[in-house]
GUMI-95834 format. One record per residue: residue in three letters; z negated, x, y of N, C-alpha, C in turn. Coordinates in steps of 0.1 Angstrom, whole numbers, plus 2048, in hexadecimal, padded with zeros to 3 digits. Layout:
% residues N
ALAZXYZXYZXY...
//
This chain:
% residues 184
MET193D9288018ED8F873182D99870ASN178D9586A16DD9D866172DA885CSER16EDB485F173DBF85616DDBE848LEU161DB884715CDB7839164DAE831ILE169DA3837172D9A82F17FDA182BLEU184DA9834190DB183118EDBB826VAL183DC182617FDCB81B17EDC380ELEU177DB880E175DB0802183DAB7FDLEU18CDA6806199DA28011A1DAE7FBALA1A0DB98011A7DC57FC1A1DC97EEPHE194DC97ED18EDCC7E0192DC37D5ALA192DB67D8196DAC7CF1A5DAD7CBGLY1ADDB07D51BBDB27D31BEDBF7CATYR1B6DC97CD1B8DD57C51B4DD37B6LEU1A9DCB7B41A5DC87A71AFDC07A0LEU1B5DB67A71BFDAD7A11CCDB679EALA1D0DBF7A71DBDC77A41D9DD0798TYR1CDDD67971C9DDE78C1CADD777FHIS1C5DCB77E1C4DC47721D2DBD76ETHR1DBDBC7781E8DB67751F3DC1775TYR1F6DC5781201DCF7831FEDDC77CGLY1F2DE177E1EEDEE7781EEDED769LYS1E9DE37631EADE17541F8DDF74FPHE200DD975720FDD7754215DE5753LEU213DED75D218DFB75E213E03752ALA206E0274F200E0A745205E06737ARG205DFA734208DF5727217DF3724ARG21EDEC72C22CDE972A235DF472DLEU233DFA73923DE0473E23AE12738ILE22EE1673822AE23734225E25726GLY21EE1B721218E1B71320DE25712LEU203E2471B1F7E2C71A1EFE2A70DSER1E9E357091E0E356FD1D3E3D700ALA1C8E376FD1BBE3D6FF1B9E496F5SER1C1E496EA1BFE536E01C5E616E4ARG1CDE626EF1D3E6E6F31C8E766FBLYS1C8E836F91BFE8C7011C5E8F70EMET1BEE8F7181C3E947251C3EA3726PRO1CDEA972D1CEEB772E1C1EBE733ALA1B9EB773C1ACEBD7411A3EBF735HIS1A3EB772B19AEB971F1A1EC2715GLU1AEEC17131B5EC87081B6ED770CPHE1B8EDA7191BBEE871D1B0EED727ARG1A4EE8725199EEB72F197EFA730ASP198EFE73D195F0C74018CF0D74DASP188F0275217FF0175E186F0776BVAL193F0976B19AF0E7761A5F0477AASP1AFF037711BAEFA7731B7EEC76CPHE1B0EED7611ADEE175919EEDF759VAL19AED576118BED2762189EC3760PRO182EC075517FEB2753175EAD75ETHR177EA176416FE9C76F16CE8E76CARG161E8977115DE7B770167E72776PRO169E66771173E5D776171E59785HIS164E57789162E53797166E5E7A1ILE165E6A79D169E757A6178E757A7ILE17FE7479C18EE7479C192E687A4PHE18CE5C7A1190E507A918FE527B8GLY184E597BC182E5B7CB18DE647D0HIS190E6E7C919BE777CE1A9E707CEHIS1ABE697C31B8E637C21B9E577CCPHE1AFE507CE1AFE447D71B2E497E5THR1ADE547E91AFE587F71BDE5D7F9THR1C5E607EF1D2E667F11DDE5D7EBILE1D9E517E51E3E4A7DD1EFE447E5ALA1EDE407F11F8E3A7F81FFE45801GLY1FCE517FF203E5C8061FFE5B815LEU208E5581D205E5382B1FBE4882EGLY1F8E408241EFE348271E2E3782DPRO1DAE408261CCE4382B1CCE49839ILE1D6E5083D1D6E5784A1DDE4E854VAL1E9E4A8511F1E4285A1ECE3485CGLY1E7E2E8511E1E208511D7E1E85CPRO1CCE2685D1C3E248681C9E27876ALA1D2E308771D9E338831E1E27888ILE1E8E2187E1F0E148811E6E09885GLY1DAE0987E1D0DFF8821CBE00890ILE1C9E0D8941C5E0F8A21D0E0C8ACILE1DCE108A91E7E0E8B31EDE008B3TRP1EFDFA8A71F7DED8A61EEDE28A1GLY1E2DE489D1DADD98981D7DDB889TRP1CDDD38851C8DD48771D1DCE86DLEU1D9DC48701E2DBE8651EDDC8860PRO1F5DCE8691FEDD88631F8DE385CALA1ECDE88601E5DF38591E1DEE84CPHE1DBDE284B1D6DDD83E1E2DDB834LEU1EDDD58391F8DD38301FEDE182BTRP1FFDEA834204DF88311FCDFE826VAL1EEDFE8281E6E0581E1E5DFD811PHE1E3DF08121E1DE78061EDDE77FDPHE1F9DE3803205DE17FA20BDEF7F7GLY20ADF880020FE067FE207E0D7F2SER1FAE0B7F21F2E107E71F6E0B7DAILE1F8DFE7D91FBDF77CC209DFA7C8PHE213DF77D0221DF77CB228E047CDMET223E0D7D622AE1A7D7221E257D2GLY216E277D820DE327D4208E327C6ALA203E267C21FDE257B5208E277AAALA213E207AB21DE217A1223E2F7A0HIS226E357AB22BE437AB221E4D7A6ASP215E4D7AB20BE567A7207E55798PHE206E48794202E4578620CE4A77DMET219E4777F223E4B776225E5B776THR223E61782224E6F783219E7677BLEU20DE7177C202E76774204E74765VAL209E6976120BE67753216E7174EVAL221E7275522BE7C751225E8A750SER21DE8E75A217E9B75A20DE9C74EALA205E9274C1FBE93741202E94733ARG20DE8D732214E8D72521CE9A722ASN21CEA272D223EAF72B21AEBB72FARG20EEBA729204EC572A200EC8738GLY200EBF7411FBEC074F205EC8757LYS211EC975421BED075C21FEC9768SER222ED0772226ECA77F235EC477EMET238EBC787246EB6787250EC1789GLY24DECC790257ED7791259EDE784GLU24EEE077C24FEE776F257EDE766LEU254ED176625BEC875D26AEC7760THR26DEC776D27BEC6771282ED376CGLY27CEDE76D282EEB768284EEA759ALA27BEE475227CEE4743287EDA73FVAL288ECF746292EC47422A0EC7747ILE2A1ECB7542AEECD75A2B3EDB75AGLY2AAEE475F2ADEF27602A5EFA76APRO2A4F0776929BF0F77229FF0E781SER2ACF0E7842B0F0D7922ACEFF798THR2ACEF57902A8EE8795299EE8797ARG292EEF78F283EF0792280EF67A0TYR287F017A3285F077B028AEFE7BBALA295EF77B929AEEE7C4290EE37C6LEU28BEDD7BB282ED27BD275ED77C4GLN270EE27BF264EE77C6266EEB7D4PHE271EF07D8274EF27E6275EE57EEILE27BEDB7E827CECE7EF26EEC87F0MET266EC97E6259EC37E7250ECA7F1GLN252ED77F224BEDF7FD24FEDB80ALEU25CED980C262ED581925DEC781DLEU25CEBE813257EB0816249EB1819LEU241EB9813233EBB816231EBF825PHE239EC9829239ECD83723CEC2840ILE246EBA83D249EAE84623EEA5846VAL238EA183B22CE9883A221E9D842LEU21EEAA841213EB0849216EB0858ALA222EB285B226EB186A224EA386FVAL228E99867226E8B86B217E8886CPHE20FE8C862201E8A8621FBE9086FALA1FFE9D8721F9EA387E1FDE9C88BMET20AE9788B20EE90897206E83899ILE205E7B88E1FEE6E88F1EFE70893VAL1E9E7A88C1DBE7C88F1D8E8189DSER1E1E8B8A11DFE908AF1E1E858B9THR1EBE7D8B71EEE718C01E1E688C0LEU1DCE668B51D0E5D8B41C4E648BBPHE1C2E718B91B7E788C01B9E788CFVAL1C5E798D41C8E798E21C5E6B8E8MET1CAE608E01C8E528E51B9E4E8E4TYR1B2E528DA1A4E4E8D719CE5B8D4PRO197E628DD18FE6E8DB183E6C8D2GLY17DE608D2172E5C8CA175E5D8BBSER181E5D8B7185E5D8A9184E6A8A3VAL181E758AB180E828A5174E8489CLEU169E7E8A015CE8089915DE7A88BPRO162E6E889163E6987B16CE71872VAL176E7787717FE8086F177E8C86BTRP170E92875168E9E87115DE9B868LEU158E8F86814DE8B85E152E8A850GLN15FE8884E165E87841165E9583AILE165EA0841166EAD83B15AEB0832PRO14DEAD836142EAF82D143EA6820VAL148E9A82214AE91817154E9780DALA15FE9D812169EA3809163EAF802LEU15BEB7809155EC380314BEBF7F8TRP144EB47FA13AEAF7F0142EAA7E4LEU14DEA37E6155E9E7DB15AEAA7D3GLY15EEB47DA163EC07D3158EC77CAMET14CEC77CF141ECD7C813EEC47BCGLN140EB77BD13DEAE7B2147EB07A6ILE153EB47A915DEB879F157EC3796ARG152ECD79D14EED9796140ED778EHIS137ECF79412AECE78E127EC1787ASP131EB878712EEAB782138EA7777PHE13EEB1770147EAD76513FEAC758PHE147EA774E141EA474113AEB073B
//
């Protein structure tokens, strides 16, 4: 299949999911309101709370939304073909990554930008906060190990894939600079 057709199908599917499933989550399940101030504006200190243009936030969020999707998806595509990779990234982004990340961000925003660990400590108790933060750290180590294993396997199988990965680093640095110099 022509990759342009696949990209256009994914783009159309994401737009459809945004206007249907995303609006369902925002309106019916969460009850979003444009009148609420976001913590980045309310508590702006240019360190932890930095207002940023929506397209920059979208770029960062889109690259991480499916968790394993952006890294494992292309590896799956190289190893097993384009269809499993496309399905993993497309449906995983919509039904797992987007729903989880969106709801987590809303809960955090409604609680003065606090992390899930801080909120767990406030709602359940301090010892639960430390237990959750320890578990989250452990899970991050496991995810990083899986990322490293998949990427290293891909690099060994296809040495030519190293250059595109290294070319993403300047793009990430540029996006980081945009957050600092391109906010409201």
